C-alpha positions as CSV (number, residue, x, y, z in Angstrom):
1,X,73.2,67.9,67.4
2,X,73.7,64.6,69.2
3,X,75.3,63.9,72.6
4,X,77.0,61.0,74.3
5,X,76.4,60.2,78.0
6,X,78.7,58.0,80.1
7,X,77.1,56.8,83.5
8,X,77.5,53.6,85.1
9,X,77.5,51.5,88.4
10,X,75.1,53.1,90.6
11,X,72.1,55.3,90.9
12,X,74.2,58.2,91.9
13,X,75.7,58.2,88.5
14,X,72.9,57.0,86.4
15,X,69.9,59.1,87.6
16,X,71.6,62.5,87.4
17,X,72.4,61.5,83.7
18,X,68.9,60.6,83.0
19,X,67.6,63.9,84.5
20,X,70.0,65.8,82.3
21,X,69.0,63.7,79.2
22,X,65.3,64.4,80.0
23,X,66.0,68.1,80.3
24,X,67.6,68.0,76.8
25,X,64.5,66.2,75.4
26,X,62.4,68.9,77.0
27,X,64.3,71.5,75.3
28,X,63.6,70.0,71.9
29,X,66.2,67.3,71.3
30,X,64.9,63.9,70.3
31,X,65.5,60.5,72.3
32,X,67.4,59.3,69.2
33,X,69.9,62.2,69.6
34,X,71.2,60.9,72.9
35,X,73.5,57.9,73.3
36,X,74.3,56.3,76.7
37,X,77.4,54.2,77.3
38,X,77.8,51.9,80.3
39,X,78.5,48.4,81.7
40,X,76.3,45.5,82.8
41,X,74.9,46.9,86.0
42,X,71.8,48.8,86.6
43,X,72.4,51.1,83.7
44,X,71.8,48.2,81.3
45,X,68.2,48.0,82.2
46,X,67.4,51.6,83.7
47,X,68.6,53.4,80.6
48,X,66.7,51.6,77.8
49,X,63.6,51.5,79.9
50,X,63.7,55.3,80.0
51,X,63.7,55.3,76.2
52,X,67.4,56.0,75.3
53,X,69.8,54.1,73.3
54,X,72.2,52.2,75.3
55,X,75.7,51.0,74.1
56,X,77.2,48.4,76.5
57,X,80.8,47.9,76.9
58,X,82.8,45.4,78.9
59,X,84.4,47.4,81.7
60,X,84.5,47.4,85.4
61,X,86.2,49.5,88.2
62,X,89.4,48.8,89.9
63,X,88.9,45.9,92.5
64,X,89.7,47.1,96.0
65,X,91.3,43.8,97.0
66,X,94.1,42.0,95.1
67,X,92.4,40.5,92.0
68,X,93.6,39.0,88.7
69,X,90.8,41.1,87.2
70,X,92.8,44.2,87.7
71,X,95.4,42.9,85.4
72,X,93.0,42.9,82.6
73,X,91.6,46.3,83.2
74,X,94.0,48.3,81.0
75,X,93.1,46.2,78.0
76,X,89.3,46.4,78.7
77,X,89.7,50.2,79.1
78,X,91.4,50.4,75.7
79,X,88.8,48.1,74.0
80,X,85.9,50.1,75.4
81,X,87.4,53.3,74.4
82,X,87.7,52.0,70.8
83,X,84.0,50.9,70.8
84,X,82.8,54.3,72.2
85,X,85.1,56.1,69.6
86,X,83.5,54.1,66.9
87,X,80.1,55.0,68.0
88,X,81.0,58.7,68.4
89,X,82.0,58.7,64.8
90,X,79.1,56.7,63.3
91,X,76.4,58.4,65.3
92,X,78.0,61.9,64.7
93,X,78.2,62.7,68.5
94,X,79.1,66.4,69.1
95,X,79.9,66.2,72.7
96,X,80.4,63.6,75.7
97,X,79.3,64.2,79.1
98,X,80.3,61.8,81.8
99,X,79.0,61.4,85.4
100,X,81.6,59.2,87.1
101,X,82.0,55.5,87.5
102,X,84.0,52.9,85.6
103,X,82.9,53.9,82.1
104,X,84.1,57.6,82.5
105,X,87.7,56.8,81.6
106,X,87.1,55.0,78.3
107,X,84.5,57.6,77.4
108,X,86.9,60.5,78.2
109,X,89.5,58.8,76.1
110,X,87.2,58.3,73.1
111,X,86.0,61.9,73.4
112,X,89.7,63.2,73.2
113,X,90.7,61.0,70.4
114,X,87.6,62.1,68.3
115,X,88.1,65.8,69.3
116,X,84.8,66.4,70.6
117,X,84.1,68.4,73.8
118,X,84.3,66.5,77.1
119,X,82.0,67.6,80.0
120,X,82.4,66.2,83.6
121,X,79.8,66.3,86.3
122,X,80.8,65.4,89.8
123,X,77.9,64.7,92.2
124,X,79.9,64.1,95.5
125,X,81.6,66.6,97.7
126,X,84.6,64.4,97.5
127,X,85.2,63.8,93.8
128,X,85.7,60.2,92.6
129,X,88.9,58.9,91.2
130,X,87.6,58.6,87.7
131,X,86.4,62.2,87.5
132,X,89.6,63.5,89.2
133,X,91.8,61.8,86.6
134,X,89.9,63.1,83.6
135,X,88.8,66.5,84.7
136,X,92.1,68.1,83.8
137,X,91.5,67.5,80.1
138,X,87.8,68.4,80.1
139,X,86.3,71.3,78.3
140,X,84.1,71.9,81.3
141,X,83.9,70.7,84.8
142,X,80.5,71.0,86.7
143,X,80.2,70.1,90.4
144,X,77.3,69.8,92.8
145,X,78.9,71.6,95.6
146,X,81.6,74.2,96.6
147,X,83.4,71.5,98.6
148,X,84.2,69.5,95.3
149,X,86.2,72.6,94.0
150,X,89.0,71.7,96.5
151,X,89.9,68.8,94.3
152,X,88.5,70.0,90.9
153,X,89.8,73.6,90.9
154,X,88.0,74.6,87.7
155,X,84.6,73.2,88.7
156,X,81.5,75.3,88.2
157,X,79.0,74.8,91.0
158,X,75.5,73.8,89.5
159,X,74.2,71.4,92.0
160,X,73.1,67.8,91.3
161,X,70.6,67.1,88.5
162,X,67.2,65.8,89.7
163,X,63.9,65.1,87.8
164,X,61.7,68.0,87.0
165,X,59.2,66.8,89.6
166,X,61.8,67.7,92.3
167,X,62.4,71.2,90.8
168,X,58.6,71.9,91.0
169,X,58.0,70.0,94.2
170,X,55.2,71.4,96.5
171,X,54.6,69.4,99.7
172,X,51.3,70.9,100.4
173,X,49.7,69.9,97.2
174,X,50.9,66.3,97.5
175,X,50.8,65.3,101.1
176,X,47.1,63.9,101.1
177,X,47.7,61.8,97.9
178,X,51.0,60.4,99.0
179,X,49.5,59.3,102.4
180,X,46.7,57.6,100.7
181,X,49.2,55.8,98.5
182,X,50.8,54.3,101.5
183,X,47.7,53.6,103.4
184,X,48.6,56.2,106.1
185,X,45.9,58.2,108.1
186,X,45.8,61.8,106.7
187,X,46.2,63.3,110.3
188,X,49.2,61.2,111.2
189,X,52.7,62.5,111.5
190,X,55.2,60.4,109.4
191,X,58.7,59.5,109.9
192,X,60.6,58.3,106.8
193,X,63.4,55.8,107.0
194,X,65.4,55.4,103.8
195,X,68.3,53.1,103.2
196,X,68.4,53.1,99.3
197,X,67.4,50.4,96.9
198,X,69.6,47.8,98.6
199,X,68.7,49.0,101.9
200,X,71.0,49.5,104.9
201,X,71.3,47.0,107.8
202,X,72.1,49.7,110.3
203,X,69.1,51.9,109.4
204,X,66.9,48.9,109.5
205,X,68.1,48.0,112.9
206,X,67.5,51.6,114.0
207,X,63.9,51.3,112.5
208,X,63.2,48.3,114.7
209,X,64.4,50.2,117.8
210,X,62.2,53.3,117.0
211,X,59.3,51.0,116.3
212,X,59.6,49.1,119.5
213,X,59.5,52.3,121.6
214,X,57.1,54.3,119.6
215,X,54.1,55.2,121.8
216,X,51.9,55.3,118.7
217,X,52.7,59.1,118.3
218,X,53.7,58.7,114.7
219,X,53.7,56.5,111.7
220,X,56.9,55.0,110.3
221,X,57.2,54.8,106.5
222,X,60.3,52.5,106.0
223,X,62.1,51.8,102.7
224,X,63.8,48.7,103.9
225,X,65.6,47.6,100.6
226,X,64.7,44.7,98.5
227,X,67.2,42.2,100.1
228,X,65.9,43.0,103.7
229,X,62.2,43.5,103.1
230,X,61.0,40.0,103.8
231,X,62.3,40.0,107.4
232,X,61.2,43.6,108.1
233,X,57.8,42.9,106.7
234,X,57.5,40.1,109.1
235,X,58.9,42.3,112.0
236,X,56.3,45.0,111.2
237,X,53.3,42.7,110.9
238,X,52.2,43.4,114.5
239,X,52.4,47.1,114.1
240,X,49.8,49.2,112.6
241,X,51.9,52.4,112.5
242,X,54.9,50.9,110.7
243,X,54.7,50.5,106.9
244,X,57.6,48.6,105.2
245,X,58.3,48.8,101.5
246,X,61.1,47.0,99.7
247,X,61.6,49.9,97.3
248,X,60.1,53.2,96.2
249,X,60.3,54.0,92.6
250,X,59.1,57.5,92.9
251,X,60.8,59.0,95.9
252,X,58.7,62.3,95.5
253,X,55.7,60.4,97.2
254,X,57.9,59.6,100.2
255,X,59.1,63.2,100.8
256,X,55.6,64.5,100.4
257,X,54.3,62.2,103.1
258,X,57.0,62.6,105.6
259,X,57.5,65.2,108.3
260,X,61.2,63.9,109.1
261,X,63.5,61.6,107.2
262,X,66.2,59.3,108.6
263,X,68.6,58.6,105.7
264,X,72.1,58.0,104.4
265,X,74.0,60.8,102.8
266,X,74.4,59.9,99.3
267,X,74.8,62.9,97.0
268,X,71.4,62.5,95.4
269,X,69.6,61.7,98.7
270,X,71.1,65.1,100.0
271,X,70.0,67.0,97.0
272,X,66.4,65.6,97.3
273,X,66.3,66.5,100.9
274,X,67.3,70.1,100.0
275,X,64.9,70.5,97.1
276,X,61.9,69.0,98.9
277,X,62.9,71.1,102.0
278,X,62.6,67.8,104.2
279,X,64.1,68.1,107.7
280,X,66.4,65.1,108.2
281,X,68.5,63.0,110.6
282,X,71.4,61.9,108.4
283,X,73.4,58.8,109.1
284,X,76.3,58.7,106.7
285,X,77.7,55.3,105.5
286,X,81.2,55.0,107.3
287,X,83.1,54.1,104.1
288,X,85.2,55.8,101.4
289,X,87.1,58.0,103.9
290,X,83.9,59.6,105.2
291,X,82.8,60.9,101.8
292,X,79.1,60.7,102.7
293,X,79.7,62.8,105.7
294,X,81.2,65.6,103.5
295,X,78.0,65.3,101.2
296,X,75.9,66.4,104.2
297,X,78.3,69.1,105.5
298,X,76.5,72.0,103.8
299,X,73.0,70.8,104.8
300,X,74.2,70.3,108.3
301,X,75.8,73.7,108.5
302,X,72.7,75.4,107.3
303,X,70.6,73.7,110.1
304,X,68.6,71.7,107.6
305,X,69.8,68.3,109.0
306,X,71.4,66.7,112.0
307,X,74.2,64.3,111.3
308,X,74.8,61.4,113.7
309,X,77.2,58.4,113.4
310,X,75.6,55.0,112.8
311,X,77.5,53.8,115.8
312,X,75.4,55.9,118.1
313,X,71.9,54.3,117.8
314,X,70.7,55.9,121.1
315,X,71.5,59.3,119.7
316,X,69.7,58.7,116.6
317,X,66.6,57.2,118.3
318,X,66.6,60.1,120.8
319,X,66.8,62.7,118.0
320,X,63.9,61.1,116.2
321,X,61.5,61.2,119.2
322,X,62.7,64.7,120.1
323,X,62.2,66.2,116.6
324,X,58.8,64.3,116.0
325,X,57.5,65.8,119.1
326,X,58.8,69.5,118.1
327,X,56.8,70.9,115.0
328,X,58.6,74.2,115.3
329,X,62.1,72.7,115.1
330,X,61.0,70.6,112.1
331,X,59.5,73.5,110.4
332,X,62.7,75.7,110.8
333,X,64.9,72.7,109.7
334,X,62.9,72.2,106.5
335,X,63.0,75.9,105.7
336,X,66.7,75.9,106.1
337,X,67.0,72.7,104.0
338,X,65.0,74.3,101.2
339,X,67.3,77.4,101.2
340,X,70.4,75.2,100.7
341,X,69.4,73.4,97.7
342,X,70.2,74.3,94.0
343,X,67.1,73.8,91.8
344,X,67.0,73.3,88.1
345,X,70.4,71.8,87.9
346,X,69.4,69.4,85.3
347,X,68.4,72.2,82.9
348,X,71.6,74.0,83.6
349,X,73.8,71.0,82.9
350,X,71.8,70.3,79.9
351,X,72.2,74.0,78.6
352,X,75.9,74.2,79.2
353,X,76.5,70.8,77.4
354,X,74.3,71.8,74.4
355,X,76.2,75.1,74.1
356,X,79.5,73.3,73.8
357,X,78.1,70.7,71.4
358,X,77.0,73.5,69.3
359,X,80.6,74.7,69.0
């Protein structure tokens, strides 16, 4: 049995796909039985580094602004679909699973033409355009949340696939090790601020505001993003309770070290907060018709997170100081966040895909 994966463009597409591929390997498949398809962005390095074969195609998404590149897109989709179809035949792939992004369309076309099952996984509460277009012809549609079924009517709710370390996460057994990793005193309360691998200017500004008013009552662990790290490292140099990092490759450590997290509301971040039962102040990215806000809806309704607009910096800062001073409130938020999450999603997606591939 061999399975194709289409995932491209961002970590929100690539990392869930890798989690599912790892679950398949854990069930007995070989790395060589899995073939990934994508473009030239992060997937081109991340996927081979994980030990999987990667077939790169020349494809990009629809440009939001008027661009001559959009005129060539139909031709690129057709060419990419032919390359993927040829690989399906030569590698003997038995199914194709797509995770969204610009490679999903040609991968879906190739799967239909070669008559192998097509599986779609949608990570966001508001489904992306690519997945909405191809879902009607898929053999199986899997979604992370109930909200996504408003657009993908046949979607089966399975959650967002995360690495096995998240499924087995236990904060009490990891906290000390993680604080040592960051050089944080073991008895310190810790506020995490996370803007993603590229960082967030808005969250970085909030971090500066919090640090400047913090009466040394907690430690700030701040993932600033590689493009912003230099300036933030300089700003934090005079503080002994503000640790700035450009990027964290293994977020398990951050969640284990933190008592509260301020973050964006990307689909994978929300899933990680839920699975690690981490209380959070969520500041959605104000883009894409508010899709990040919808990603956080279930967590907010459960009481596991507070959602605040990035335009209301004062409210974010006030909420941080209030919650960092209230152990009972944070504990209750964490408990509710943990009840919201759906564990073992990677294994479930892997099993359902392999069942279809078996025929």
